[in-house]
MILO-114563 format. One record per residue: residue number from 1; residue in three letters; x, y, z of N, C-alpha, C in turn. Coordinates in steps of 0.02 Angstrom, whole numbers, plus 50000, padded with zeros to 5 digits. Example, Ala and Ser with C-alpha at 12.3 -4.5 7.8 and 13.67 -1.06 7.14 Angstrom:
2
1|ALA|50660|49716|50390|50615|49775|50390|50660|49835|50390
2|SER|50642|49888|50354|50684|49947|50357|50645|50002|50394
This chain:
392
1|MET|50041|49940|50000|50000|50000|50000|50043|50063|50000
2|PHE|50089|50067|50048|50131|50126|50054|50178|50132|49994
3|VAL|50206|50075|49972|50252|50075|49915|50216|50099|49852
4|VAL|50154|50076|49842|50115|50097|49784|50102|50172|49786
5|ALA|50085|50198|49846|50072|50270|49852|50135|50311|49836
6|ILE|50192|50288|49860|50255|50324|49846|50271|50321|49772
7|PHE|50258|50264|49740|50273|50256|49669|50229|50303|49627
8|ILE|50165|50307|49644|50120|50352|49608|50141|50425|49618
9|LEU|50157|50442|49680|50180|50510|49694|50243|50526|49655
10|SER|50290|50479|49652|50353|50492|49617|50342|50504|49542
11|LEU|50297|50466|49511|50282|50477|49441|50252|50546|49429
12|LEU|50206|50566|49473|50175|50631|49467|50226|50687|49475
13|VAL|50271|50679|49523|50321|50731|49536|50371|50735|49479
14|VAL|50393|50679|49453|50440|50679|49396|50410|50716|49336
15|TRP|50347|50699|49321|50312|50734|49265|50307|50809|49278
16|ALA|50287|50828|49339|50279|50899|49355|50347|50935|49352
17|ASP|50399|50903|49377|50466|50933|49375|50489|50944|49302
18|TRP|50477|50895|49260|50498|50899|49190|50462|50957|49154
19|VAL|50396|50963|49166|50358|51017|49135|50382|51084|49160
20|ALA|50393|51090|49226|50415|51153|49256|50485|51171|49232
21|TYR|50529|51122|49226|50598|51135|49204|50598|51162|49133
22|LYS|50562|51128|49089|50560|51149|49019|50530|51220|49012
23|ARG|50479|51234|49052|50443|51297|49044|50479|51356|49076
24|TYR|50512|51345|49133|50539|51401|49172|50614|51402|49180
25|VAL|50647|51343|49179|50719|51341|49194|50761|51335|49131
26|ALA|50739|51294|49083|50779|51282|49023|50791|51346|48984
27|LYS|50745|51395|48990|50752|51458|48954|50797|51507|48990
28|CYS|50819|51489|49050|50861|51535|49090|50929|51540|49056
29|GLY|50956|51601|49055|51021|51613|49022|51080|51592|49064
30|CYS|51068|51575|49129|51124|51557|49173|51132|51481|49174
31|ALA|51188|51457|49147|51201|51385|49144|51206|51354|49213
32|LEU|51236|51392|49260|51244|51367|49329|51176|51354|49361
33|CYS|51128|51400|49350|51061|51392|49377|51027|51330|49348
34|ARG|51036|51320|49283|51005|51262|49250|51033|51197|49278
35|TRP|51100|51194|49285|51132|51133|49309|51114|51119|49383
36|CYS|51114|51171|49423|51099|51162|49495|51027|51138|49504
37|THR|50981|51169|49466|50911|51149|49470|50901|51078|49447
38|ALA|50933|51060|49391|50928|50992|49365|50954|50941|49414
39|LEU|51011|50954|49446|51041|50908|49494|50996|50901|49556
40|PHE|50967|50957|49578|50922|50955|49635|50860|50913|49621
41|LEU|50830|50923|49562|50770|50885|49544|50785|50811|49535
42|ILE|50840|50796|49502|50858|50725|49493|50874|50692|49559
43|GLY|50913|50725|49600|50931|50698|49665|50872|50685|49710
44|SER|50826|50734|49713|50768|50726|49756|50722|50670|49731
45|ASN|50717|50662|49665|50674|50609|49638|50705|50539|49645
46|LEU|50769|50536|49660|50801|50471|49672|50793|50447|49744
47|LEU|50775|50493|49789|50772|50475|49860|50728|50415|49876
48|PRO|50666|50411|49850|50625|50353|49867|50654|50287|49844
49|TYR|50688|50287|49787|50716|50225|49760|50779|50204|49801
50|ILE|50816|50254|49824|50873|50239|49868|50847|50209|49933
51|ALA|50792|50239|49959|50763|50215|50022|50738|50144|50016
52|MET|50703|50129|49960|50677|50061|49951|50734|50011|49943
53|ALA|50787|50031|49909|50845|49987|49900|50876|49972|49968
54|MET|50880|50022|50012|50907|50012|50079|50867|49959|50117
55|MET|50802|49963|50111|50759|49916|50147|50766|49845|50120
56|TRP|50766|49838|50054|50768|49772|50024|50836|49739|50029
57|ILE|50889|49780|50027|50957|49751|50028|50982|49742|50099
58|ALA|50971|49792|50141|51002|49792|50208|50955|49771|50264
59|ASP|50892|49754|50248|50844|49732|50298|50822|49788|50345
60|MET|50782|49771|50395|50747|49819|50436|50790|49862|50483
61|PRO|50851|49844|50501|50890|49890|50543|50899|49958|50510
62|THR|50889|49962|50445|50896|50027|50410|50830|50065|50408
63|MET|50779|50043|50445|50713|50073|50440|50714|50148|50457
64|VAL|50748|50167|50511|50748|50238|50531|50779|50283|50477
65|PRO|50841|50269|50454|50868|50312|50400|50828|50307|50336
66|MET|50800|50249|50319|50758|50243|50260|50697|50289|50265
67|MET|50667|50289|50325|50608|50331|50335|50626|50405|50333
68|TRP|50687|50422|50355|50708|50492|50350|50714|50513|50276
69|LEU|50741|50469|50234|50745|50485|50163|50675|50496|50133
70|LEU|50628|50453|50151|50561|50460|50126|50526|50522|50154
71|THR|50544|50539|50215|50516|50600|50246|50540|50662|50208
72|ILE|50605|50665|50197|50633|50722|50160|50603|50725|50090
73|TYR|50597|50668|50058|50567|50665|49991|50495|50691|49991
74|THR|50456|50670|50041|50386|50691|50045|50381|50766|50055
75|VAL|50421|50794|50099|50419|50867|50111|50438|50905|50047
76|LEU|50493|50885|50015|50515|50920|49955|50465|50912|49897
77|SER|50439|50853|49889|50394|50839|49832|50327|50875|49839
78|LEU|50294|50869|49897|50229|50900|49906|50235|50976|49905
79|SER|50291|51002|49931|50301|51074|49928|50308|51098|49857
80|ARG|50345|51061|49816|50353|51080|49745|50287|51075|49707
81|LEU|50248|51023|49722|50183|51017|49689|50137|51076|49707
82|ALA|50141|51099|49769|50103|51158|49788|50126|51220|49750
83|LEU|50192|51227|49740|50219|51282|49702|50194|51279|49630
84|TYR|50199|51220|49599|50176|51213|49529|50102|51227|49522
85|GLY|50063|51202|49571|49990|51214|49569|49973|51288|49571
86|GLY|50008|51325|49615|49996|51397|49619|50015|51434|49556
87|ILE|50069|51413|49524|50092|51444|49461|50041|51434|49405
88|LEU|50010|51375|49404|49963|51359|49351|49896|51394|49357
89|LEU|49881|51420|49417|49816|51451|49429|49808|51518|49394
90|PHE|49863|51553|49384|49858|51622|49357|49905|51632|49298
91|ARG|49887|51680|49256|49928|51698|49199|49975|51755|49216
92|ASN|49950|51800|49258|49991|51858|49278|50056|51834|49310
93|ASN|50112|51855|49283|50177|51830|49305|50190|51842|49379
94|TYR|50176|51903|49402|50188|51920|49473|50141|51881|49518
95|LEU|50076|51879|49499|50026|51847|49541|50038|51772|49547
96|LYS|50054|51740|49492|50063|51667|49495|50121|51647|49539
97|TRP|50176|51685|49536|50234|51668|49577|50220|51685|49651
98|ALA|50183|51737|49663|50165|51755|49732|50121|51701|49763
99|VAL|50070|51678|49725|50026|51626|49750|50063|51560|49757
100|GLY|50105|51543|49707|50142|51481|49708|50189|51476|49768
101|THR|50227|51527|49779|50274|51527|49835|50238|51526|49903
102|THR|50180|51559|49906|50141|51559|49967|50115|51489|49982
103|LEU|50086|51456|49932|50061|51389|49940|50118|51341|49959
104|CYS|50175|51349|49926|50233|51307|49940|50255|51315|50012
105|THR|50257|51377|50036|50278|51391|50105|50229|51361|50155
106|ILE|50165|51367|50141|50114|51340|50188|50120|51264|50192
107|VAL|50124|51231|50134|50129|51157|50134|50193|51135|50168
108|ALA|50248|51168|50154|50312|51150|50185|50308|51158|50261
109|TRP|50276|51212|50283|50270|51226|50356|50228|51171|50389
110|VAL|50172|51152|50359|50129|51100|50387|50167|51034|50392
111|LEU|50204|51017|50340|50242|50954|50339|50298|50954|50391
112|VAL|50334|51010|50396|50389|51014|50445|50362|51010|50516
113|VAL|50305|51042|50530|50273|51036|50596|50255|50963|50609
114|GLY|50231|50928|50558|50214|50858|50566|50274|50815|50583
115|VAL|50333|50835|50557|50395|50798|50570|50423|50816|50639
116|VAL|50426|50879|50653|50461|50903|50714|50418|50898|50776
117|ARG|50353|50911|50769|50311|50914|50829|50256|50862|50834
118|THR|50213|50859|50782|50152|50818|50787|50167|50745|50800
119|ARG|50218|50717|50767|50231|50645|50775|50256|50627|50846
120|LYS|50275|50677|50885|50299|50665|50953|50248|50688|51005
121|ASP|50193|50718|50984|50145|50749|51028|50095|50698|51054
122|LEU|50116|50657|51100|50074|50603|51128|50015|50634|51167
123|ARG|49955|50614|51146|49895|50641|51176|49849|50586|51203
124|VAL|49805|50606|51250|49756|50561|51277|49687|50581|51250
125|LYS|49651|50532|51222|49582|50544|51201|49536|50508|51249
126|SER|49484|50541|51271|49436|50511|51318|49371|50495|51281
127|VAL|49349|50433|51287|49289|50409|51253|49246|50370|51303
128|GLU|49180|50383|51301|49133|50344|51342|49099|50292|51299
129|ILE|49097|50231|51325|49063|50176|51291|49002|50158|51333
130|VAL|48942|50171|51306|48880|50160|51342|48846|50098|51314
131|SER|48830|50051|51358|48798|49988|51335|48751|49962|51389
132|ALA|48693|49938|51364|48645|49908|51410|48668|49839|51433
133|ARG|48714|49809|51399|48739|49742|51416|48795|49744|51470
134|LEU|48818|49803|51484|48873|49809|51534|48847|49795|51604
135|PRO|48878|49750|51642|48857|49737|51711|48868|49798|51755
136|LYS|48827|49804|51806|48829|49863|51849|48897|49870|51883
137|ALA|48928|49815|51901|48993|49818|51937|49048|49849|51893
138|PHE|49039|49850|51828|49090|49877|51783|49072|49947|51758
139|ASP|49017|49974|51784|49000|50043|51767|49055|50090|51793
140|GLY|49085|50127|51749|49140|50172|51769|49209|50141|51760
141|CYS|49212|50080|51737|49277|50047|51726|49318|50086|51674
142|ARG|49381|50098|51691|49424|50139|51648|49476|50094|51614
143|ILE|49478|50098|51548|49524|50057|51508|49570|50103|51467
144|ALA|49635|50094|51476|49684|50130|51435|49702|50086|51376
145|PHE|49694|50112|51316|49706|50074|51255|49755|50110|51211
146|PHE|49806|50073|51187|49852|50101|51138|49874|50046|51091
147|SER|49904|50065|51035|49921|50016|50984|49976|50043|50939
148|ASP|50004|50000|50896|50049|50019|50843|50107|50062|50867
149|LEU|50146|50034|50913|50205|50070|50938|50261|50070|50887
150|HIS|50270|50016|50849|50320|50012|50797|50389|50034|50822
151|ILE|50413|49998|50871|50476|50016|50905|50533|50025|50856
152|GLY|50538|49982|50805|50594|49985|50759|50597|50046|50716
153|SER|50543|50084|50712|50543|50145|50672|50542|50209|50713
154|LEU|50545|50202|50780|50548|50261|50822|50618|50291|50821
155|THR|50622|50357|50813|50688|50389|50811|50718|50395|50881
156|SER|50676|50395|50932|50700|50398|51002|50655|50351|51043
157|SER|50667|50286|51036|50622|50236|51064|50620|50239|51141
158|VAL|50677|50251|51172|50679|50254|51245|50637|50312|51270
159|GLU|50646|50370|51240|50609|50430|51260|50534|50420|51250
160|MET|50514|50394|51191|50443|50385|51178|50412|50333|51224
161|CYS|50447|50278|51237|50420|50227|51281|50413|50253|51353
162|ARG|50459|50293|51375|50453|50322|51442|50394|50369|51446
163|SER|50384|50410|51394|50327|50455|51392|50262|50415|51392
164|LEU|50260|50362|51354|50201|50320|51349|50184|50290|51417
165|VAL|50233|50260|51449|50221|50229|51514|50198|50280|51566
166|GLY|50231|50337|51567|50211|50390|51614|50140|50413|51603
167|CYS|50122|50420|51539|50055|50443|51521|50002|50391|51540
168|VAL|50015|50328|51523|49968|50274|51539|49958|50269|51614
169|ASN|50012|50270|51651|50007|50262|51724|49971|50321|51757
170|SER|49975|50380|51727|49942|50438|51754|49866|50434|51748
171|LEU|49841|50389|51705|49770|50384|51693|49733|50342|51747
172|ASP|49772|50308|51790|49743|50267|51843|49690|50219|51815
173|ALA|49710|50181|51764|49663|50137|51729|49653|50072|51767
174|ASP|49594|50043|51759|49580|49978|51788|49612|49923|51747
175|LEU|49617|49936|51681|49644|49886|51635|49679|49921|51578
176|VAL|49735|49892|51554|49771|49920|51497|49769|49868|51441
177|LEU|49751|49890|51381|49747|49845|51323|49792|49872|51268
178|PHE|49828|49825|51236|49872|49844|51180|49848|49808|51117
179|GLY|49843|49846|51060|49812|49821|51000|49857|49795|50946
180|GLY|49921|49782|50960|49965|49750|50910|50013|49797|50876
181|ASP|50061|49768|50839|50116|49803|50806|50161|49838|50857
182|LEU|50187|49798|50903|50235|49824|50951|50302|49839|50917
183|ILE|50321|49796|50869|50384|49805|50834|50371|49819|50760
184|ASN|50425|49826|50722|50418|49835|50650|50432|49771|50612
185|ALA|50481|49733|50634|50498|49671|50597|50528|49617|50641
186|ARG|50579|49635|50682|50618|49585|50719|50603|49589|50794
187|TYR|50601|49531|50826|50586|49529|50897|50637|49567|50939
188|ASP|50701|49570|50915|50752|49602|50956|50748|49678|50956
189|GLU|50701|49706|50918|50687|49778|50926|50663|49792|50997
190|LEU|50628|49743|51025|50606|49749|51096|50665|49728|51139
191|SER|50710|49775|51150|50772|49762|51187|50758|49754|51261
192|PRO|50805|49725|51299|50795|49720|51372|50782|49787|51405
193|ARG|50814|49840|51381|50802|49907|51409|50730|49929|51399
194|LEU|50704|49918|51339|50635|49937|51324|50586|49891|51359
195|GLN|50604|49827|51367|50563|49781|51407|50555|49807|51477
196|ASN|50609|49830|51506|50608|49855|51574|50563|49918|51579
197|ILE|50567|49961|51529|50526|50023|51530|50452|50006|51521
198|LEU|50435|49967|51469|50365|49951|51455|50335|49906|51508
199|GLY|50377|49867|51542|50353|49826|51596|50330|49867|51657
200|GLY|50343|49932|51654|50324|49976|51709|50252|50000|51705
201|ILE|50216|49980|51652|50145|49999|51647|50106|49965|51702
202|GLU|50065|50004|51736|50028|49978|51794|49953|49989|51786
203|SER|49914|49938|51806|49842|49945|51812|49817|49890|51857
204|ARG|49757|49899|51884|49731|49851|51933|49721|49781|51904
205|ASP|49702|49779|51840|49690|49714|51808|49743|49696|51756
206|GLY|49800|49730|51758|49856|49712|51716|49851|49736|51645
207|VAL|49892|49706|51601|49896|49726|51531|49882|49664|51488
208|VAL|49836|49671|51440|49821|49618|51392|49842|49643|51323
209|ALA|49878|49601|51285|49904|49623|51219|49889|49570|51166
210|ILE|49885|49593|51104|49882|49548|51047|49939|49566|50999
211|LEU|49950|49523|50950|50001|49536|50899|49969|49565|50837
212|GLY|50007|49609|50803|49985|49636|50739|50027|49607|50683
213|ASN|50014|49630|50622|50049|49602|50564|50124|49612|50568
214|HIS|50147|49669|50596|50219|49681|50600|50252|49638|50655
215|ASP|50212|49609|50699|50240|49568|50753|50252|49495|50732
216|THR|50228|49476|50672|50226|49405|50654|50289|49381|50619
217|GLY|50336|49425|50604|50399|49405|50573|50398|49403|50497
218|VAL|50344|49423|50466|50340|49419|50392|50381|49473|50358
219|TYR|50402|49524|50395|50443|49577|50364|50518|49565|50373
220|VAL|50536|49509|50403|50606|49491|50408|50629|49464|50340
221|ARG|50683|49491|50313|50706|49470|50246|50739|49401|50248
222|ASP|50782|49390|50297|50819|49327|50301|50781|49279|50346
223|THR|50731|49246|50319|50691|49200|50359|50724|49132|50370
224|ILE|50783|49123|50340|50821|49062|50354|50858|49070|50420
225|ALA|50890|49128|50429|50924|49142|50493|50873|49155|50548
226|LEU|50817|49185|50532|50765|49199|50581|50697|49179|50552
227|PRO|50676|49117|50561|50611|49094|50535|50554|49135|50566
228|ILE|50501|49139|50529|50442|49178|50551|50417|49152|50618
229|GLU|50411|49087|50624|50384|49059|50686|50429|49074|50746
230|GLU|50496|49072|50734|50543|49086|50788|50539|49160|50810
231|ASN|50533|49204|50761|50527|49276|50776|50465|49288|50820
232|THR|50409|49257|50800|50347|49267|50838|50353|49238|50908
233|ARG|50383|49179|50914|50392|49147|50979|50435|49190|51026
234|GLN|50491|49214|50998|50537|49255|51039|50502|49319|51062
235|LEU|50465|49351|51017|50431|49413|51035|50378|49400|51088
236|THR|50339|49346|51079|50287|49330|51127|50317|49319|51196
237|GLU|50374|49285|51199|50407|49273|51263|50431|49339|51294
238|ARG|50457|49383|51254|50481|49447|51280|50423|49490|51306
239|ILE|50367|49489|51270|50309|49527|51293|50284|49498|51359
240|ALA|50280|49431|51363|50257|49399|51425|50302|49413|51483
241|SER|50368|49420|51470|50416|49433|51523|50407|49504|51552
242|MET|50372|49548|51515|50358|49614|51541|50298|49615|51588
243|GLY|50265|49556|51594|50206|49551|51636|50142|49562|51598
244|TRP|50147|49571|51531|50087|49577|51491|50060|49508|51474
245|ARG|49994|49501|51469|49962|49438|51451|49948|49439|51376
246|VAL|49981|49395|51339|49971|49393|51266|49912|49348|51251
247|SER|49863|49375|51215|49802|49339|51200|49799|49323|51125
248|ASN|49810|49260|51108|49808|49237|51039|49748|49191|51030
249|ASP|49694|49217|51000|49632|49178|50991|49610|49149|51058
250|ALA|49615|49189|51109|49598|49166|51177|49553|49217|51211
251|THR|49518|49194|51262|49472|49237|51299|49485|49229|51374
252|GLU|49486|49284|51409|49492|49281|51482|49431|49316|51512
253|ILE|49415|49295|51573|49357|49323|51608|49381|49371|51662
254|LEU|49350|49429|51663|49367|49480|51713|49308|49484|51761
255|ALA|49321|49473|51825|49268|49471|51875|49273|49532|51922
256|ARG|49214|49555|51943|49212|49611|51990|49145|49609|52027
257|CYS|49148|49601|52093|49088|49603|52136|49033|49555|52110
258|GLY|49053|49497|52088|49004|49448|52066|48984|49454|51993
259|ASP|49002|49508|51959|48988|49517|51888|49050|49499|51847
260|THR|49039|49481|51784|49096|49464|51741|49087|49494|51671
261|ILE|49144|49508|51639|49145|49524|51568|49201|49480|51537
262|THR|49200|49475|51471|49251|49434|51438|49294|49478|51393
263|ILE|49358|49459|51387|49405|49495|51344|49436|49444|51297
264|THR|49425|49454|51232|49449|49408|51181|49503|49441|51139
265|GLY|49557|49405|51125|49609|49430|51081|49613|49388|51018
266|ILE|49611|49421|50960|49615|49385|50896|49686|49384|50871
267|ALA|49713|49325|50860|49782|49318|50836|49785|49339|50762
268|PHE|49845|49357|50739|49854|49377|50670|49872|49316|50628
269|SER|49821|49287|50597|49830|49225|50559|49863|49239|50492
270|ARG|49884|49185|50458|49913|49192|50392|49864|49221|50342
271|GLU|49800|49203|50349|49748|49230|50304|49740|49305|50313
272|LEU|49744|49328|50375|49741|49400|50387|49801|49435|50356
273|LEU|49859|49404|50360|49920|49433|50332|49913|49443|50256
274|GLU|49883|49395|50223|49877|49398|50151|49829|49452|50128
275|HIS|49781|49471|50171|49730|49519|50151|49724|49575|50203
276|ARG|49780|49596|50231|49778|49642|50288|49750|49711|50271
277|HIS|49751|49730|50207|49724|49796|50188|49660|49789|50146
278|SER|49631|49730|50146|49572|49717|50105|49508|49728|50146
279|ALA|49460|49760|50114|49396|49771|50148|49355|49707|50154
280|SER|49369|49658|50112|49330|49596|50111|49365|49539|50147
281|VAL|49415|49553|50187|49454|49501|50219|49411|49456|50263
282|ALA|49358|49483|50292|49317|49445|50339|49266|49400|50305
283|ASP|49257|49408|50240|49203|49372|50206|49210|49296|50213
284|SER|49270|49271|50202|49281|49198|50204|49314|49176|50269
285|LEU|49323|49220|50315|49358|49204|50377|49309|49176|50429
286|ASP|49326|49120|50458|49283|49089|50508|49310|49106|50578
287|LEU|49274|49151|50612|49296|49171|50679|49263|49131|50735
288|ARG|49217|49086|50716|49180|49050|50767|49224|49009|50815
289|PRO|49277|48976|50791|49319|48938|50838|49350|48982|50892
290|ILE|49362|49045|50877|49393|49090|50926|49347|49100|50985
291|TYR|49281|49102|50972|49233|49116|51025|49200|49053|51053
292|GLU|49225|48994|51034|49196|48933|51058|49202|48928|51135
293|GLY|49145|48918|51165|49143|48914|51239|49138|48981|51274
294|VAL|49141|49036|51236|49135|49103|51267|49061|49119|51275
295|PRO|49038|49133|51336|48966|49147|51345|48945|49211|51308
296|SER|48894|49205|51266|48872|49262|51226|48828|49311|51265
297|ASP|48808|49291|51326|48766|49336|51366|48808|49384|51408
298|LYS|48874|49379|51402|48918|49423|51440|48944|49480|51395
299|PHE|48953|49539|51424|48983|49595|51388|49053|49575|51367
300|ASN|49066|49584|51302|49130|49559|51274|49170|49616|51244
301|ILE|49234|49619|51262|49282|49664|51230|49327|49621|51187
302|THR|49333|49639|51123|49377|49601|51078|49432|49646|51052
303|LEU|49493|49622|51058|49551|49655|51029|49563|49625|50960
304|SER|49555|49666|50909|49567|49644|50840|49610|49697|50807
305|HIS|49672|49679|50790|49717|49729|50761|49686|49762|50700
306|MET|49650|49722|50659|49619|49749|50599|49545|49766|50611
307|PRO|49526|49828|50598|49456|49847|50609|49407|49815|50560
308|GLN|49433|49788|50504|49389|49757|50453|49349|49698|50480
309|LEU|49369|49671|50539|49335|49612|50567|49275|49631|50611
310|TRP|49264|49695|50622|49214|49718|50670|49144|49688|50658
311|ARG|49118|49695|50597|49050|49672|50583|49045|49595|50588
312|LYS|49097|49561|50568|49097|49488|50573|49092|49467|50647
313|ILE|49129|49502|50689|49128|49488|50761|49059|49502|50789
314|SER|49031|49559|50770|48965|49579|50795|48910|49531|50774
315|THR|48915|49506|50712|48866|49458|50686|48864|49394|50726
316|LEU|48921|49375|50755|48925|49315|50795|48896|49326|50865
317|GLY|48879|49388|50882|48851|49403|50947|48901|49424|50999
318|TYR|48962|49441|50977|49014|49463|51023|49037|49533|51003
319|GLY|49089|49556|51036|49116|49622|51017|49069|49679|51035
320|ASP|49044|49680|51098|49009|49739|51121|49054|49800|51114
321|LEU|49119|49787|51121|49170|49838|51109|49228|49805|51073
322|VAL|49243|49827|51012|49300|49802|50975|49352|49858|50971
323|LEU|49414|49841|50988|49468|49890|50989|49520|49871|50937
324|SER|49537|49919|50894|49582|49906|50838|49632|49962|50828
325|GLY|49682|49947|50787|49732|49997|50766|49743|49991|50692
326|HIS|49806|49977|50673|49824|49956|50605|49824|50012|50553
327|VAL|49774|50057|50554|49764|50105|50500|49808|50166|50508
328|HIS|49818|50189|50569|49856|50250|50585|49824|50314|50555
329|ALA|49764|50309|50527|49735|50363|50486|49784|50383|50431
330|MET|49827|50334|50411|49882|50345|50363|49925|50405|50384
331|GLN|49923|50421|50449|49965|50474|50478|49950|50543|50449
332|MET|49891|50549|50417|49870|50613|50389|49794|50621|50399
333|LYS|49776|50671|50437|49705|50681|50451|49690|50756|50452
334|GLY|49634|50775|50421|49612|50845|50423|49543|50850|50452
335|ARG|49523|50909|50472|49457|50919|50502|49429|50985|50481
336|ILE|49364|50984|50461|49325|51044|50449|49262|51038|50490
337|GLY|49259|51075|50545|49204|51067|50591|49204|50998|50623
338|GLU|49149|50961|50615|49145|50893|50642|49168|50841|50592
339|TRP|49180|50862|50530|49198|50815|50477|49273|50803|50475
340|GLU|49293|50741|50482|49363|50721|50476|49375|50685|50411
341|PHE|49433|50695|50382|49449|50663|50319|49521|50642|50317
342|SER|49536|50591|50277|49603|50563|50274|49609|50520|50212
343|PRO|49671|50512|50185|49680|50464|50131|49659|50393|50149
344|ALA|49656|50379|50214|49636|50312|50237|49566|50294|50215
345|GLN|49524|50344|50203|49455|50332|50182|49451|50298|50113
346|LEU|49505|50304|50075|49505|50272|50010|49510|50197|50014
347|MET|49533|50172|50071|49544|50100|50079|49503|50068|50135
348|TYR|49483|50108|50184|49449|50080|50242|49382|50113|50254
349|ARG|49331|50071|50266|49264|50098|50281|49264|50132|50349
350|GLU|49295|50100|50398|49306|50130|50464|49381|50138|50472
351|TRP|49403|50198|50488|49476|50211|50486|49504|50247|50547
352|SER|49461|50280|50586|49486|50315|50646|49428|50335|50691
353|GLY|49438|50325|50756|49389|50349|50804|49334|50299|50822
354|HIS|49277|50325|50845|49224|50286|50876|49167|50275|50826
355|TYR|49146|50212|50818|49091|50194|50775|49042|50150|50814
356|THR|48978|50155|50798|48928|50112|50830|48881|50084|50777
357|GLU|48860|50022|50788|48813|49989|50743|48783|49929|50779
358|ARG|48715|49925|50780|48681|49870|50811|48706|49857|50883
359|ASN|48711|49910|50921|48732|49906|50992|48803|49882|51001
360|SER|48842|49879|50947|48913|49861|50952|48955|49923|50940
361|HIS|49008|49929|50977|49053|49987|50972|49120|49965|50942
362|LEU|49148|50007|50900|49215|49998|50873|49254|50061|50886
363|TYR|49314|50053|50914|49359|50111|50920|49425|50094|50886
364|ILE|49446|50139|50841|49509|50131|50804|49556|50186|50827
365|THR|49610|50168|50858|49660|50217|50879|49706|50234|50820
366|ASP|49732|50295|50820|49780|50316|50769|49851|50292|50784
367|GLY|49859|50256|50839|49924|50227|50855|49973|50275|50886
368|VAL|50032|50249|50900|50085|50288|50933|50143|50301|50886
369|GLY|50168|50249|50854|50226|50255|50810|50209|50275|50739
370|SER|50258|50270|50695|50250|50288|50625|50278|50233|50581
371|VAL|50251|50229|50521|50276|50182|50471|50283|50220|50404
372|GLY|50336|50207|50368|50344|50239|50302|50384|50302|50305
373|PHE|50362|50349|50347|50400|50411|50355|50389|50438|50425
374|HIS|50436|50479|50448|50432|50509|50515|50388|50571|50512
375|LEU|50323|50561|50503|50279|50617|50489|50209|50600|50510
376|ARG|50177|50646|50545|50106|50642|50561|50075|50710|50553
377|ILE|50023|50714|50513|49989|50777|50501|49918|50771|50528
378|GLY|49902|50809|50580|49835|50808|50608|49815|50743|50641
379|ALA|49861|50697|50647|49847|50631|50679|49903|50615|50728
380|PRO|49907|50652|50784|49960|50640|50832|49955|50572|50865
381|PRO|50010|50546|50892|50007|50482|50927|49959|50487|50986
382|GLU|49923|50432|50999|49871|50436|51050|49867|50376|51096
383|ILE|49845|50390|51156|49822|50340|51204|49749|50355|51215
384|THR|49708|50305|51215|49636|50316|51224|49614|50292|51293
385|LEU|49580|50335|51329|49551|50316|51394|49477|50303|51383
386|LEU|49458|50240|51385|49388|50219|51374|49355|50209|51441
387|THR|49299|50242|51452|49261|50233|51514|49196|50197|51497
388|LEU|49187|50138|51528|49127|50099|51515|49070|50124|51559
389|ARG|49011|50132|51527|48952|50156|51563|48893|50112|51549
390|GLN|48856|50096|51601|48794|50057|51593|48738|50103|51571
391|ALA|48704|50083|51518|48649|50124|51492|48593|50128|51544
392|ASP|48561|50185|51548|48506|50194|51596|48445|50153|51575
């Protein structure tokens, strides 16, 4: 998905650069200006291909510098496209350059803020989940939920993990849930130092976690030296050593004052991996074995890394609350009044925030880390504080 988007953008930018060069630079009488401009345009358009080569040749340890190359490319490319767009709007020579440079400056400023500030601006979102099926003893139960940490792509993993733990602990949650994608590719991204930090998350009912697509080992290039199954096993053991309970197609019962609710975690199967960005992934997927023996008369919270499974879960009579990540709002989100929009809408029916249907709730977090580039626009990293309420 991300590779396709970068490829399409690169084709558009190359075409726009060629048209702009022929129209405005090639006619310039200064040979030095022509050569410098040509070298800049060629060099900037090579950045995504250099980045992809780094990833495919040198494997995931190069993720951070690769993402920096893509970040620089994105800032330079979108800023230039804004400049070209402004130039094309007007015929008046002075006006078109004034508008073009203004648009270029605005776009560049928004992108730089997304790199320097927004991607590090960890925030807490508070959401109330009201359900008639919630037992009275759990009315007011506070759940801290976060997802998609992507440790291997964090530029300052220790700092971000410390901020995350401090923020979660300050919420005084009854339960902490993690929605998958703790790492980017290899289990050893979760180093002993980070294990010690993340193991400091505290709540009365502990931490329950599931694995996401990046946790399964499929992004490891050398699967002979590190088989997929071994990567997943090692990561699961490291997560468990932090005191987190890893739930793979399993359900646990949470009891309070004689009342109970159930918490189900959906593992990331091979079928999900093959269709992880598909809207129809749930059509042929049989989730019934996951809920076998789980009482359907109990309020159920399901952790599903992919939000596309929500309706399938609800149809089975479970998932009073489904918690997901995966989408990140594609790390770009805008808002006009109450209306939010994102490129993620092109691929996902539900892509960010709180949704309800047939008395079932879905919440999709925008995640904590980043993938592809070190950039978040209007979609800062988040922790969600969910408060369960019994309907009157």
